[in-house]
Phi, psi and omega in degrees: 000163178296130180269075186291338184303328183287347181255003183288147175277121183298141174075014178226161172283130179251129174250119178256124180251117173269130187212170170232136177294355178257007181254117181305309179300321177300316184288332180286329181283325191307309181302316183289326177301321182289346179279334187303312182292339177285330179272323183235106183292351179269002182246135169238146181241133173235146182235144180232112178281120184281345187289139164284150183307324186274357182263123176250098183144168181297124189254073180284003175255003176295162181299320178299311183299318179294313181297324180275351183060043182287137176242328182223159178231158346295156175240131187244150171224135181244132176244145180280177182298341178270359178089011178271140180292130179250330180202153175207164177065225183300317180298321182287322178301312180297319178297315177300319178296321177299311179303317184293332177297336184274350178285149176289152182285000000 
């Protein structure tokens, strides 16, 4: 699986978004996700494209998707400032939506 821990920003809450460029909901979240660190200095956002280069379409059979047991996208994992996983899946999705409600329109 993608070893995202090595790419986390130290001392910040890190939101990792697993996505496919062929997934409508993923692409609708992406621009607002990139706004989060601009509004909240304690947040860093990392993205992981699950697609293999040769697949044109949502690639839920890629190694990353299989290892993470992904069924829907986008899929979020949140790490605390010490690099410990704090939430994933539905709980992380709900937290991300809460953060997004705090963004200016």
